KOLLOZA-978743 format. One line per field, with one value per atom (N, C-alpha, C, CB): residue number from 0; chain; atom name; x, y, z. Coordinates in pm, 1 decimal. Each point is the difference from the previous one (the first is absolute). Glycine has a CB too. Layout:
BEGIN
nr	(NUM_...);
kette	(A_...);
atom	(CA_...);
u	(X_...);
v	(Y_...);
w	(Z_...);
This chain:
BEGIN
nr	(0_0_0_0_1_1_1_1_2_2_2_2_3_3_3_3_4_4_4_4_5_5_5_5_6_6_6_6_7_7_7_7_8_8_8_8_9_9_9_9_10_10_10_10_11_11_11_11_12_12_12_12_13_13_13_13_14_14_14_14_15_15_15_15_16_16_16_16_17_17_17_17_18_18_18_18_19_19_19_19_20_20_20_20_21_21_21_21_22_22_22_22_23_23_23_23_24_24_24_24_25_25_25_25_26_26_26_26_27_27_27_27_28_28_28_28_29_29_29_29_30_30_30_30_31_31_31_31_32_32_32_32_33_33_33_33_34_34_34_34_35_35_35_35_36_36_36_36_37_37_37_37_38_38_38_38_39_39_39_39_40_40_40_40_41_41_41_41_42_42_42_42_43_43_43_43_44_44_44_44_45_45_45_45_46_46_46_46_47_47_47_47_48_48_48_48_49_49_49_49_50_50_50_50_51_51_51_51_52_52_52_52_53_53_53_53_54_54_54_54_55_55_55_55_56_56_56_56_57_57_57_57_58_58_58_58_59_59_59_59_60_60_60_60_61_61_61_61_62_62_62_62_63_63_63_63_64_64_64_64_65_65_65_65_66_66_66_66_67_67_67_67_68_68_68_68_69_69_69_69_70_70_70_70_71_71_71_71_72_72_72_72_73_73_73_73_74_74_74_74_75_75_75_75_76_76_76_76_77_77_77_77_78_78_78_78_79_79_79_79_80_80_80_80_81_81_81_81_82_82_82_82);
kette	(A_A_A_A_A_A_A_A_A_A_A_A_A_A_A_A_A_A_A_A_A_A_A_A_A_A_A_A_A_A_A_A_A_A_A_A_A_A_A_A_A_A_A_A_A_A_A_A_A_A_A_A_A_A_A_A_A_A_A_A_A_A_A_A_A_A_A_A_A_A_A_A_A_A_A_A_A_A_A_A_A_A_A_A_A_A_A_A_A_A_A_A_A_A_A_A_A_A_A_A_A_A_A_A_A_A_A_A_A_A_A_A_A_A_A_A_A_A_A_A_A_A_A_A_A_A_A_A_A_A_A_A_A_A_A_A_A_A_A_A_A_A_A_A_A_A_A_A_A_A_A_A_A_A_A_A_A_A_A_A_A_A_A_A_A_A_A_A_A_A_A_A_A_A_A_A_A_A_A_A_A_A_A_A_A_A_A_A_A_A_A_A_A_A_A_A_A_A_A_A_A_A_A_A_A_A_A_A_A_A_A_A_A_A_A_A_A_A_A_A_A_A_A_A_A_A_A_A_A_A_A_A_A_A_A_A_A_A_A_A_A_A_A_A_A_A_A_A_A_A_A_A_A_A_A_A_A_A_A_A_A_A_A_A_A_A_A_A_A_A_A_A_A_A_A_A_A_A_A_A_A_A_A_A_A_A_A_A_A_A_A_A_A_A_A_A_A_A_A_A_A_A_A_A_A_A_A_A_A_A_A_A_A_A_A_A_A_A_A_A_A_A_A_A_A_A_A_A_A_A_A_A);
atom	(N_CA_C_CB_N_CA_C_CB_N_CA_C_CB_N_CA_C_CB_N_CA_C_CB_N_CA_C_CB_N_CA_C_CB_N_CA_C_CB_N_CA_C_CB_N_CA_C_CB_N_CA_C_CB_N_CA_C_CB_N_CA_C_CB_N_CA_C_CB_N_CA_C_CB_N_CA_C_CB_N_CA_C_CB_N_CA_C_CB_N_CA_C_CB_N_CA_C_CB_N_CA_C_CB_N_CA_C_CB_N_CA_C_CB_N_CA_C_CB_N_CA_C_CB_N_CA_C_CB_N_CA_C_CB_N_CA_C_CB_N_CA_C_CB_N_CA_C_CB_N_CA_C_CB_N_CA_C_CB_N_CA_C_CB_N_CA_C_CB_N_CA_C_CB_N_CA_C_CB_N_CA_C_CB_N_CA_C_CB_N_CA_C_CB_N_CA_C_CB_N_CA_C_CB_N_CA_C_CB_N_CA_C_CB_N_CA_C_CB_N_CA_C_CB_N_CA_C_CB_N_CA_C_CB_N_CA_C_CB_N_CA_C_CB_N_CA_C_CB_N_CA_C_CB_N_CA_C_CB_N_CA_C_CB_N_CA_C_CB_N_CA_C_CB_N_CA_C_CB_N_CA_C_CB_N_CA_C_CB_N_CA_C_CB_N_CA_C_CB_N_CA_C_CB_N_CA_C_CB_N_CA_C_CB_N_CA_C_CB_N_CA_C_CB_N_CA_C_CB_N_CA_C_CB_N_CA_C_CB_N_CA_C_CB_N_CA_C_CB_N_CA_C_CB_N_CA_C_CB_N_CA_C_CB_N_CA_C_CB_N_CA_C_CB_N_CA_C_CB_N_CA_C_CB_N_CA_C_CB_N_CA_C_CB_N_CA_C_CB_N_CA_C_CB_N_CA_C_CB_N_CA_C_CB);
u	(11385.6_-78.6_77.0_-116.7_246.4_81.3_-18.5_166.9_-191.7_-21.8_-129.7_125.6_-224.5_-126.0_25.6_-133.4_209.1_30.7_83.6_-8.6_101.5_79.9_-88.6_198.7_-292.9_-91.9_-88.0_-0.1_-44.4_-81.3_80.0_-135.4_262.7_84.1_32.5_97.3_-107.9_32.9_-112.5_142.4_-264.0_-108.4_20.1_-160.1_124.1_24.0_-111.7_127.5_-170.1_-109.2_41.4_-173.7_169.9_34.3_-110.6_247.2_-255.3_-95.3_42.9_-53.6_-43.3_30.1_38.6_-155.9_235.1_42.0_-110.9_231.6_-329.0_-110.3_-116.5_71.0_-48.6_-100.7_-96.1_162.3_-281.4_-98.4_-6.5_-132.4_124.0_-8.1_121.0_-253.4_250.8_108.0_87.8_-144.2_106.7_79.4_-27.3_169.0_-262.9_-29.9_-61.0_-34.0_-62.0_-67.4_95.0_-215.9_294.7_91.9_110.9_-50.1_91.9_98.9_-55.4_102.3_-226.6_-65.8_-16.0_-121.1_79.4_-17.8_133.0_-195.7_300.1_131.6_50.0_50.9_-71.8_47.2_-64.6_37.0_-167.4_-72.5_-27.0_-102.3_147.3_-17.3_-141.6_181.7_-253.4_-136.9_-2.1_-85.7_-28.2_-19.6_-21.9_-98.2_174.3_-7.7_-138.3_244.6_-306.2_-133.2_-104.9_63.3_-49.6_-92.4_16.1_7.2_115.1_24.1_-55.4_207.0_-190.1_-55.1_-152.6_197.0_-258.7_-145.6_-49.7_2.4_61.9_-37.4_20.1_62.9_43.5_25.2_-109.7_246.2_-285.4_-107.1_-131.7_113.3_-142.6_-121.1_9.4_-32.1_151.4_16.2_-16.9_154.0_-138.7_-22.1_-145.9_190.2_-280.7_-139.1_-15.1_-71.7_168.7_6.7_110.3_-81.3_48.6_101.4_109.4_-176.1_141.5_102.6_97.3_-162.2_109.4_85.3_75.7_-158.4_88.3_63.3_92.4_-196.3_141.1_79.8_100.2_-190.6_148.1_90.4_119.7_-194.2_169.2_109.3_92.5_-147.7_90.5_82.5_89.8_-177.8_123.0_81.5_112.0_-199.6_168.6_104.6_109.9_-170.2_130.6_99.3_78.3_-145.7_79.1_67.3_107.2_-209.0_184.4_96.6_117.8_-187.1_163.9_105.6_69.9_-127.1_68.1_63.5_114.5_-218.9_337.6_115.6_-7.1_135.4_-70.5_20.3_108.4_-69.6_94.3_101.9_138.3_-137.0_161.7_130.7_12.0_14.1_-121.5_3.6_-49.5_187.2_-218.6_-48.8_-146.0_160.0_-193.4_-133.2_-65.2_72.3_-192.2_-65.8_-18.6_-114.5_77.8_-18.3_129.6_-178.3_289.9_129.2_30.3_81.4_-112.2_20.9_-85.1_53.4_-179.8_-89.9_50.5_-192.7_233.9_50.8_125.3_-94.6_183.9_122.1_-31.8_123.7_-220.3_-32.4_-57.1_-42.6_-34.8_-51.9_110.8_-222.1_318.1_110.7_89.9_-8.0_18.9_88.4_-59.9_92.1_-218.9_-66.1_31.4_-179.5);
v	(11158.5_-112.5_-131.4_153.5_-147.2_-122.1_-64.6_96.5_-16.2_-58.7_-81.2_191.8_-146.8_-75.4_-134.4_214.7_-214.1_-125.3_-93.4_122.7_-66.5_-82.3_-63.5_148.1_-70.1_-52.3_-111.0_224.5_-207.8_-103.9_-127.8_177.8_-163.5_-118.6_-68.2_106.6_-34.9_-55.3_-88.1_201.3_-183.6_-83.9_-143.5_198.6_-296.0_-140.0_-58.0_-26.8_101.0_-41.9_25.5_49.2_-151.3_10.9_-63.2_-3.9_43.6_-64.6_-143.3_218.6_-305.9_-141.9_-40.9_-39.4_-64.0_-47.4_-74.6_-15.3_-39.5_-73.7_94.7_-214.5_315.5_103.6_-31.8_164.7_-110.0_-7.9_134.3_-174.9_282.4_134.2_80.9_-9.0_58.4_85.2_-63.2_187.9_-302.9_-67.3_44.3_-24.6_117.0_51.7_-108.9_229.1_-302.4_-103.9_-113.3_57.6_-101.4_-110.0_44.8_-99.9_225.4_52.7_7.3_130.2_-86.9_6.4_-140.0_209.3_-303.4_-137.9_-60.0_-25.9_51.7_-53.3_60.3_-33.5_161.6_69.6_-54.6_203.6_-232.0_-42.8_-150.2_223.5_-297.0_-144.1_-44.4_-11.1_92.3_-31.5_-63.9_190.1_-245.9_-54.6_115.3_-214.5_216.5_109.8_9.2_-26.9_-85.9_3.6_56.9_-196.1_171.7_58.3_152.5_-212.7_260.2_144.9_60.6_-29.6_-38.6_49.0_6.6_-97.8_-3.0_-1.5_115.3_-248.8_270.8_111.7_133.4_-136.5_146.8_122.1_23.4_-30.7_-74.1_14.1_40.8_-171.1_114.7_38.3_145.7_-238.1_280.5_139.6_98.0_-78.4_31.1_87.6_42.4_-112.2_43.7_42.3_132.8_-239.8_272.5_129.9_79.0_-93.9_163.2_56.1_83.0_0.5_86.1_85.6_-82.5_191.3_-283.5_-81.0_-103.8_35.7_-115.2_-110.0_44.6_-133.0_198.0_40.3_107.2_-56.5_153.7_108.2_-50.6_153.1_-237.8_-54.5_-86.0_4.1_-85.9_-84.5_85.2_-176.9_283.9_86.6_69.0_35.7_8.7_62.8_-101.5_158.3_-278.6_-103.3_-36.0_-88.8_85.7_-31.2_104.2_-111.5_234.7_107.2_0.7_132.1_-168.0_20.7_-126.3_195.4_-312.5_-123.4_-39.1_-78.0_60.7_-34.5_-142.5_159.5_-177.6_-133.6_-68.5_74.4_-199.6_-76.1_61.3_-207.0_272.6_62.1_138.4_-128.3_175.5_128.6_116.9_-88.9_67.4_110.8_30.3_-64.1_192.1_46.4_63.7_38.6_-84.0_55.5_151.3_-216.4_271.6_144.8_73.3_-35.7_-16.0_62.1_-2.6_-68.6_-40.6_-8.1_101.4_-242.3_257.0_95.2_142.5_-155.6_189.2_135.3_26.6_-8.9_-87.2_17.6_21.5_-143.4_70.9_14.6_138.0_-246.2_302.1_134.8_104.8_-75.8_53.4_94.4_2.7_-37.8_-74.8_-7.8_66.0_-209.8_242.8_62.2_144.0_-161.4);
w	(11149.1_-48.3_14.8_-160.9_155.6_13.5_136.9_-159.4_263.0_132.8_3.2_104.5_-181.0_-9.0_-67.0_-11.8_-96.9_-70.4_88.2_-220.1_294.7_92.1_106.2_-39.4_91.4_101.9_-57.8_114.2_-237.9_-63.3_-21.9_-111.2_76.9_-19.5_132.8_-204.7_315.4_131.6_55.9_41.8_-91.1_51.9_-49.4_5.2_77.8_-37.6_-86.8_211.6_-310.6_-87.1_-143.6_177.9_-260.0_-141.2_-81.9_51.5_-175.4_-89.6_-21.8_-113.2_108.5_-13.2_-141.2_185.4_-195.1_-131.9_-74.3_88.4_-14.2_-63.2_-25.3_113.9_-190.6_-16.8_-113.0_87.9_-77.2_-106.2_-70.9_126.1_-49.5_-58.9_44.3_-3.4_125.6_47.8_106.0_-52.8_103.1_101.7_141.8_-170.4_188.6_133.3_88.0_-97.2_46.2_79.7_35.2_-111.1_14.4_29.6_95.0_-224.7_216.4_93.7_141.1_-185.3_197.0_130.4_57.7_-69.1_-13.8_45.8_44.1_-155.1_79.6_35.8_130.5_-242.5_261.0_119.7_126.5_-138.0_132.5_118.9_5.4_2.5_-102.8_-1.0_-32.0_163.2_-238.6_-37.8_-137.9_140.5_-176.8_-133.1_-98.7_96.5_-205.6_-96.8_-64.2_-44.2_17.5_-62.5_93.2_-137.1_266.4_96.5_3.5_137.0_-138.4_-1.0_-128.3_141.8_-253.4_-127.6_6.1_-123.3_182.0_11.6_86.8_-28.8_142.0_87.2_-72.7_203.8_-281.4_-76.4_-103.0_33.7_-104.4_-98.6_65.2_-141.8_257.5_72.1_44.5_77.2_-36.0_43.7_-115.5_179.6_-303.8_-115.5_-12.6_-115.2_185.6_2.7_73.5_-7.7_91.1_67.2_-71.2_228.4_-337.8_-89.9_66.2_-166.2_256.1_60.2_83.2_3.8_73.2_86.3_-80.9_189.5_-266.9_-72.4_-110.7_53.6_-153.2_-116.1_38.5_-151.5_230.3_39.7_78.5_3.7_94.0_80.6_-84.8_201.9_-290.3_-86.0_-88.8_2.8_-60.8_-86.2_76.7_-143.3_264.2_82.5_31.2_100.9_-61.3_28.2_-125.5_182.9_-296.8_-125.8_-30.1_-85.5_121.1_-26.1_96.6_-90.3_217.1_100.1_48.6_68.1_-89.7_50.2_-93.4_104.6_-49.3_-84.0_-55.0_134.4_-248.8_-55.5_81.8_-233.9_207.9_73.2_-17.8_-28.7_-85.3_-23.4_63.2_-211.8_277.6_68.7_-83.0_127.3_-255.2_-82.8_35.0_-186.5_182.5_38.5_-123.4_243.7_-282.5_-118.2_5.0_-22.8_137.0_11.2_-32.0_172.9_-126.4_-26.8_-149.7_228.4_-293.9_-145.7_-74.2_23.3_19.6_-65.1_17.7_38.3_84.0_27.7_-82.8_234.3_-242.2_-79.1_-148.5_165.3_-217.0_-142.8_-29.5_-14.4_109.4_-19.9_12.4_88.1_-1.8_16.1_-122.4_245.5_-314.9_-116.2_-122.4_91.2_-89.3_-116.1_-10.3_16.9);
């Protein structure tokens, strides 16, 4: 599993510091040089298609690293292992 986390940290995409909820939209906007509000608007519209919009956002929320390299999925897995 550590190789998966290493691979996720190697991608040049991080959650943005100007986040509203999870930082996924602002990270995407920063990575591609887009306007963060436009990405947020497109994301909200995509939520009308629940599987694509909400599902994709949740997956990205779990696997996209923060600026410090920590990954939410890794934290969740560690907390379950410690129980």
